[in-house]
N, C-alpha and C positions, 0 to 999 in steps of 0.2 A: 504493500500500499504506500509506504514513503518512498520507495525506489523511484517511482515514476515521477513524482514532482521534484525529486533531488536531480534526477538525470535532466529534467527539462530546465531546470535552474542551471545546472552545469553548463549545458549546451548553449543556454542563452548567454551566460558569462563568457565562455570561450568565443562565440560569435561576435559579442561585443569587443572583447579584447583584441580579435582579429581584425576587426573593423578599425579600432583605435590605431593599432599597430600600421595597418595599410594606409590610413589617412596620414599618418606621420611621415610616411615614406613619400607620399604625393604632395605634401604640404609645401607651399612656396613660401619664400622669404625674401627679403630686400636688404642689401647693404649697398647703400648709395649716398655719396657726399658730393655736395656742391660748394665749393670755394671761390671767392673773389677776394683777391688781395694783390699785394706787391711782393715780386720776386727778391729774395735775399741774397742770392748769389748767381753768377753765371752758372748755367748747368754744366755738369761734368758727365762723360760716358765712362762706364766702367764695365769691365767684362771678366767674370770669374772664368778660370780655366774649365772648358767643356759646357758652358752656359752661354746663353744668348746675351748680348750687351744689354744695358740698362742706362737711361739717361736720369740723372738725379739732380734736384734742385730744391731750394727751400722756398716757402711762401709764407708770408705773414698776413694774418688777417686781424682786424681791430675790432673791438667790441666797446662802444661808448655809452655812457649814461649819466644823467644829472643825479647829484646828491643833494639833500636838503629837504625841508619840510615843504616848502612852497613848490606847487606844481607849474607855476608861471614859466614860460619859456625862458625868460632872461634871468630867472633867479636860480640859484644853486651853482655848485662847482661841477665842471664836467669831468668825469673820470674816465680813463681808457685803459684797456688791457689788450695787450698784443699777444696773440698765440702763434707760434711758429709750426709749421707742417712740413714734413719730409715728403717730397713728391717723386714718385718713381714711375718712368714711362717705359714700359716693355715693348709695346706694339711696334713692329718694325718701321713703318711709315711715319708714324707719330713720333717715335723717339728721336729720329734723324732730324725732323723739321724742329721739334723743340729744342734739340742741341743746338740747331743752326740759329734759330731766330728768338728764342726766349732769352732775354738780358736782364741783368740786375737792375731793380727799380722798376721795371715794366709792371703794369697793372694787368693781370690776367685772370682768367676764369678757368677753373679746373673741375671737371666732373669725372668721378671715379668711385673706388670702394675703399673702405678701410681694411688694413692687414695688420694683424699683430703677429709679430714674430719674434724669434730669438737668435742670437749670435754668440760666438765666443770672441771676446776682445783679445788684444795682444798679451795680457797677463792670463789667459785661460779663464776668465770670469765670465760666466754666463750672463749676458745682457738682454733686456727686452727692448724691442723697437716698435714703434707704430708708424706705418707708412701709408701714404694714399697712393693707391695704384690708379694713375690716370687713365681714363677711357678716351677723354677729349680735353683738348686745351684751346683756349682762345684768348684774343686780346681786344682791347678797345679799337685799335686800328684795324685790325682783321681777324677773321676767324679762320684757323687754318686746321686742315685735316680732322675732320669730324666723322668718326665711325669708318675709318680707313677699310 
């Protein structure tokens, strides 16, 4: 008498678990970043033995806000925070154009994804690095190589 309901509950539980597992496999996610800022250094191209070359440069973004009790536009001190981002360009056409045309001080737009990685420094100490992997790069003057 109890076996049948227990088996039905068990089958229903297994079915729900398998549906949850399959939905996790099919679930989509998003890792996307858009930055507009100023280039901090001329790009460098690096190549590790056996790997494709990469163009790397830094990008500064600024966040500004007014402090103080009064919400009037002219009242309160303006505060600013600068955040530096490491930009890596791996795509063959984009990395070459970025290396050639991106210059220190240029205002550019970068769209890409965030990558968290680790590396060993010169002293064999494990370090963590956050990098923006660029998918497209553009400037105020022209927009170059979008989705090569």
